[in-house]
C-alpha positions as CSV (number, residue, x, y, z in Angstrom):
1,M,0.0,0.0,0.0
2,N,1.2,3.5,-0.7
3,L,2.5,5.5,2.2
4,T,2.4,9.3,2.1
5,S,1.4,12.4,4.1
6,P,-1.4,14.9,3.7
7,D,1.1,17.9,3.4
8,R,2.1,16.6,0.0
9,C,-1.3,17.2,-1.6
10,E,0.0,20.3,-3.2
11,H,2.0,18.1,-5.5
12,F,-1.1,16.3,-6.8
13,S,-3.5,17.5,-9.4
14,C,-5.6,16.0,-12.2
15,P,-3.9,16.8,-15.5
16,E,-6.0,17.3,-18.6
17,R,-6.3,14.2,-20.8
18,S,-3.9,14.5,-23.7
19,L,-4.5,11.1,-25.3
20,S,-6.2,10.8,-28.6
21,F,-9.7,9.2,-28.6
22,A,-8.4,6.1,-30.4
23,V,-5.6,5.6,-27.8
24,Y,-8.1,6.3,-25.0
25,I,-10.4,3.5,-26.2
26,L,-7.6,1.1,-26.8
27,L,-6.4,1.5,-23.2
28,Y,-9.8,0.7,-21.9
29,V,-10.2,-2.3,-24.2
30,C,-6.8,-3.6,-23.1
31,S,-7.6,-3.0,-19.4
32,A,-10.9,-4.8,-19.8
33,A,-9.1,-7.7,-21.5
34,V,-6.6,-8.0,-18.6
35,V,-9.4,-7.9,-16.0
36,L,-11.4,-10.5,-18.0
37,L,-8.3,-12.8,-18.3
38,T,-7.6,-12.4,-14.6
39,L,-11.2,-13.3,-13.6
40,C,-11.6,-16.2,-16.1
41,G,-8.1,-17.7,-15.3
42,N,-8.6,-17.7,-11.6
43,L,-12.2,-18.8,-11.8
44,L,-11.0,-21.9,-13.7
45,V,-8.6,-22.6,-10.9
46,I,-11.3,-22.2,-8.3
47,I,-13.8,-24.4,-10.1
48,S,-11.2,-27.1,-10.7
49,V,-10.0,-27.4,-7.1
50,F,-13.6,-27.1,-5.7
51,H,-15.1,-29.6,-8.1
52,F,-12.6,-32.4,-8.5
53,K,-12.1,-34.4,-5.3
54,Q,-8.8,-35.7,-6.4
55,L,-7.5,-32.1,-6.1
56,H,-8.6,-31.8,-2.5
57,T,-5.1,-31.8,-1.0
58,P,-3.5,-29.4,1.5
59,T,-1.3,-27.8,-1.1
60,N,-4.2,-27.3,-3.5
61,M,-6.3,-25.7,-0.8
62,L,-3.6,-23.0,-0.6
63,V,-3.6,-22.7,-4.4
64,L,-7.4,-22.2,-4.1
65,S,-6.9,-19.5,-1.5
66,L,-4.4,-17.8,-3.8
67,A,-6.8,-18.0,-6.8
68,M,-9.7,-16.6,-4.7
69,S,-7.7,-13.6,-3.5
70,D,-6.5,-13.0,-7.1
71,F,-10.1,-13.3,-8.4
72,L,-11.4,-10.8,-5.8
73,A,-8.5,-8.5,-6.6
74,G,-9.6,-8.7,-10.3
75,I,-13.1,-7.6,-9.3
76,F,-12.5,-4.9,-6.7
77,V,-8.9,-3.7,-7.1
78,M,-7.8,-3.9,-10.7
79,P,-10.8,-2.1,-12.4
80,P,-10.6,1.1,-10.3
81,M,-6.8,1.1,-10.4
82,L,-6.7,0.8,-14.2
83,I,-9.4,3.5,-14.6
84,W,-7.4,5.7,-12.2
85,A,-4.3,5.2,-14.4
86,I,-6.0,5.9,-17.6
87,E,-7.9,8.9,-16.4
88,S,-4.8,10.2,-14.4
89,C,-7.3,11.1,-11.7
90,W,-9.4,9.4,-9.0
91,I,-13.0,9.9,-10.1
92,F,-14.8,7.7,-7.5
93,G,-14.7,9.9,-4.4
94,K,-13.5,9.5,-0.8
95,V,-15.8,6.8,0.4
96,L,-14.9,4.5,-2.5
97,C,-11.3,5.4,-2.0
98,S,-11.5,3.9,1.5
99,I,-13.3,0.8,0.1
100,Y,-10.6,0.5,-2.5
101,W,-7.8,0.4,0.1
102,L,-9.9,-2.1,2.2
103,S,-10.1,-4.3,-0.9
104,A,-6.4,-3.8,-1.5
105,S,-5.8,-6.0,1.6
106,L,-6.4,-8.9,-0.8
107,L,-2.8,-8.2,-2.0
108,T,-1.5,-8.7,1.5
109,I,-3.5,-11.9,1.7
110,T,-1.7,-13.0,-1.4
111,N,1.6,-12.3,0.3
112,Y,0.8,-14.5,3.2
113,T,-0.7,-17.2,1.0
114,I,2.5,-17.4,-0.9
115,A,4.3,-17.6,2.5
116,Q,2.0,-20.5,3.5
117,I,2.7,-22.3,0.3
118,A,6.5,-22.0,1.1
119,V,5.8,-23.4,4.6
120,D,3.7,-26.2,3.1
121,R,6.4,-27.2,0.6
122,Y,9.2,-27.1,3.2
123,C,7.3,-29.3,5.6
124,S,6.4,-31.7,2.9
125,L,9.9,-32.2,1.6
126,S,11.8,-31.9,4.9
127,N,9.6,-34.5,6.8
128,P,7.2,-36.1,4.3
129,F,5.9,-38.8,6.7
130,L,5.2,-36.4,9.5
131,Y,3.6,-34.1,7.0
132,M,1.2,-36.8,5.7
133,N,0.2,-37.8,9.3
134,I,-0.4,-34.2,10.6
135,V,-1.3,-31.9,7.8
136,S,-4.8,-32.4,6.5
137,V,-7.2,-30.6,4.2
138,K,-9.3,-29.6,7.3
139,I,-6.3,-28.1,9.1
140,T,-5.2,-26.3,6.0
141,R,-8.6,-24.8,5.6
142,F,-8.6,-23.6,9.2
143,V,-5.1,-21.9,8.7
144,I,-6.4,-20.2,5.5
145,V,-9.4,-18.8,7.3
146,C,-7.2,-17.5,10.1
147,N,-4.9,-15.9,7.5
148,W,-7.8,-14.1,5.8
149,C,-9.3,-12.9,9.1
150,V,-6.0,-11.6,10.5
151,V,-5.2,-9.7,7.3
152,M,-8.7,-8.2,7.1
153,I,-8.5,-7.1,10.8
154,Y,-5.1,-5.6,10.2
155,I,-6.2,-3.5,7.2
156,V,-9.3,-2.3,9.1
157,A,-7.0,-1.3,12.0
158,V,-4.7,0.6,9.6
159,L,-7.6,2.5,8.0
160,Y,-9.2,3.3,11.4
161,F,-6.2,4.4,13.4
162,N,-4.9,6.6,10.6
163,G,-8.2,8.3,10.1
164,N,-8.8,7.1,6.6
165,F,-12.4,6.1,7.4
166,T,-13.3,9.5,9.0
167,S,-10.7,12.1,8.0
168,S,-11.7,14.6,5.4
169,V,-8.0,15.0,4.3
170,M,-7.6,13.8,0.8
171,C,-5.7,15.1,-2.2
172,P,-8.1,16.3,-4.9
173,G,-8.4,13.7,-7.6
174,E,-6.2,11.2,-5.8
175,C,-6.7,8.1,-3.6
176,F,-3.7,7.6,-1.3
177,L,-3.5,6.0,2.0
178,F,-2.1,8.3,4.7
179,L,-0.1,6.6,7.4
180,N,1.9,8.1,10.3
181,E,5.5,7.1,10.8
182,V,4.8,4.3,13.3
183,W,2.2,2.7,11.1
184,T,4.5,3.1,8.1
185,I,7.1,0.8,9.8
186,I,4.4,-1.6,11.0
187,D,3.0,-1.9,7.5
188,L,6.4,-2.4,5.9
189,V,7.1,-5.3,8.3
190,F,3.7,-6.9,8.3
191,S,2.8,-6.6,4.7
192,F,6.2,-7.0,3.1
193,A,9.3,-7.8,5.2
194,F,8.0,-10.7,7.3
195,P,6.2,-12.7,4.6
196,L,9.0,-12.1,2.1
197,T,11.6,-13.2,4.6
198,V,9.6,-16.4,5.3
199,I,9.3,-17.0,1.5
200,I,13.0,-16.5,0.8
201,I,14.4,-18.6,3.7
202,L,12.0,-21.5,3.3
203,Y,12.3,-21.7,-0.5
204,T,16.1,-21.7,-0.2
205,Q,15.7,-24.7,2.1
206,V,13.2,-26.3,-0.2
207,F,15.7,-26.2,-3.1
208,V,18.5,-27.5,-1.0
209,I,16.4,-30.4,0.1
210,A,15.2,-31.0,-3.4
211,K,18.8,-31.1,-4.6
212,K,19.7,-33.7,-1.9
213,H,16.7,-35.8,-3.0
214,A,17.9,-35.6,-6.7
215,T,21.4,-36.7,-5.7
216,A,20.0,-39.7,-3.6
217,I,17.7,-40.8,-6.5
218,K,20.6,-40.6,-9.0
219,K,22.9,-42.5,-6.7
220,H,20.5,-45.5,-6.4
221,N,19.3,-45.6,-10.0
222,N,21.4,-48.7,-10.7
223,H,20.0,-50.6,-7.7
224,T,17.0,-52.9,-7.7
225,W,14.3,-51.4,-5.6
226,S,11.2,-52.8,-4.1
227,K,7.8,-51.6,-5.1
228,T,7.5,-49.5,-1.9
229,Q,10.8,-47.9,-2.6
230,K,9.8,-47.0,-6.1
231,M,6.5,-45.5,-4.9
232,N,8.5,-43.4,-2.4
233,T,10.8,-42.3,-5.1
234,Y,7.9,-41.3,-7.4
235,S,6.4,-39.4,-4.5
236,I,9.7,-37.5,-3.9
237,K,9.9,-36.7,-7.6
238,S,6.4,-35.4,-7.6
239,E,7.1,-33.2,-4.5
240,R,10.3,-31.9,-6.2
241,K,8.3,-31.0,-9.4
242,A,5.6,-29.3,-7.3
243,A,8.4,-27.3,-5.4
244,K,9.9,-26.2,-8.7
245,V,6.6,-25.0,-10.1
246,L,5.7,-23.2,-7.0
247,G,9.2,-21.8,-7.0
248,I,8.5,-20.2,-10.4
249,L,5.3,-18.9,-8.9
250,V,7.2,-17.3,-6.0
251,F,9.9,-15.8,-8.3
252,V,7.3,-14.1,-10.5
253,F,5.4,-12.9,-7.4
254,I,8.6,-11.3,-5.9
255,M,9.4,-9.7,-9.2
256,C,6.0,-8.1,-9.3
257,L,6.0,-7.3,-5.6
258,L,9.4,-5.5,-5.2
259,P,8.9,-2.4,-7.4
260,Y,5.6,-1.7,-5.7
261,Y,6.9,-1.9,-2.1
262,I,10.2,-0.2,-2.9
263,Y,8.4,2.8,-4.4
264,S,5.9,2.9,-1.6
265,F,8.7,3.0,1.0
266,L,10.6,5.6,-1.0
267,G,7.4,7.6,-1.2
268,N,8.1,8.6,2.4
269,V,11.4,10.2,1.8
270,I,11.1,11.6,-1.8
271,E,8.5,13.4,-3.7
272,L,5.9,10.8,-4.8
273,Q,5.0,10.9,-8.5
274,T,1.4,9.7,-9.1
275,E,2.0,8.2,-12.5
276,T,5.0,6.1,-11.3
277,F,3.0,4.8,-8.4
278,Q,0.1,3.8,-10.7
279,K,2.5,1.9,-13.0
280,V,4.2,-0.1,-10.2
281,S,0.7,-0.7,-8.7
282,I,-0.5,-2.1,-12.0
283,F,2.6,-4.2,-12.3
284,F,1.9,-5.7,-8.8
285,C,-1.7,-6.5,-9.7
286,I,-0.7,-8.1,-13.0
287,N,0.7,-10.9,-10.8
288,S,-3.0,-12.0,-10.3
289,T,-3.3,-12.4,-14.0
290,I,0.0,-14.3,-14.4
291,N,-0.6,-17.0,-11.7
292,P,-3.3,-19.0,-13.7
293,I,-1.0,-18.8,-16.8
294,I,1.7,-20.5,-14.7
295,Y,-0.7,-23.2,-13.6
296,A,-1.7,-23.8,-17.3
297,L,1.9,-24.0,-18.4
298,F,3.3,-26.3,-15.7
299,Y,0.3,-28.2,-14.2
300,P,-1.0,-30.9,-16.5
301,W,-4.0,-31.4,-14.1
302,F,-5.1,-27.8,-14.7
303,R,-5.0,-28.2,-18.4
304,R,-7.1,-31.4,-18.1
305,C,-9.6,-29.5,-15.8
306,I,-9.9,-26.7,-18.3
307,K,-10.7,-29.2,-21.0
308,L,-13.4,-30.9,-18.8
309,I,-14.9,-27.6,-17.9
310,A,-14.8,-26.3,-21.5
311,T,-16.5,-29.4,-22.8
312,L,-19.1,-29.2,-20.0
313,K,-18.2,-32.7,-18.8
314,I,-18.2,-31.4,-15.2
315,F,-22.0,-31.5,-15.3
316,K,-22.0,-35.2,-15.8
317,I,-23.0,-37.5,-12.8
318,D,-20.0,-38.3,-10.6
319,S,-17.8,-35.9,-12.6
320,A,-16.2,-34.8,-9.3
321,L,-14.7,-38.3,-9.1
322,M,-13.0,-38.0,-12.5
323,K,-9.2,-38.6,-12.6
324,V,-7.3,-35.4,-13.4
325,L,-4.0,-36.3,-11.8
326,S,-1.7,-38.7,-13.7
């Protein structure tokens, strides 16, 4: 979220639109296409994980949570943000500005969901037997609900204690979240530093463990293994593949995340430029569009689900029991 102070309102104004009508329409068409792609892609993930029982695993519950936050961001965050960028002016008023920032908490939920995925992958690879015995879909759902509740309570507290629900201070034509110095530090730690630290540390460990597993598998390739050993090896390979795919997800997420938070932090010590802030904000939100594309590229089960959904086979009796995992 953007951090600035009311005394900088003098720097903000709504410039006259200098774009040609054709460019103006093209920008709106492209923005609508991005929003539609975000909504459709994440809706396909949501339907897939909800409908097919074979996908009801702890890891996929976290993928579902991520898709839901991305889907809601596509509804409540991306449209006003893109319109704000095109118009170069906030045209929705102060009340909707507060609602907009409340909806922006979905981005923080995404941060913590990615961190939860990192924890899930680390536990699964570091101690797979303990993971299978303790971690269940029910427990994962409970953790996800707690994650959403904590983040929503936090963003309400941020808005309330900084007067953004009641204060009349607002730059004309702009929608910025005003935080004092204490809340600036709190927000930087809670929304960015802590989840990012967890993600980096645990994914470093995940790839170290995955490398050890790969070495062990290669070492024993020439030995005759029992059926149980082969099944364990297949399970380890599957976990390594999942870790790599989710590693790509995390890498893309961090690349989209960093410009936004770096600029938000610098906005407290330098003159904040509205156009630059809008660009890095859009770049951050585009992550919600990219995630389903990553699933489609690297998850065969997602491509199978898309085919079943597109051909309306999910409406058949017992379609929820269809095999989508190879």
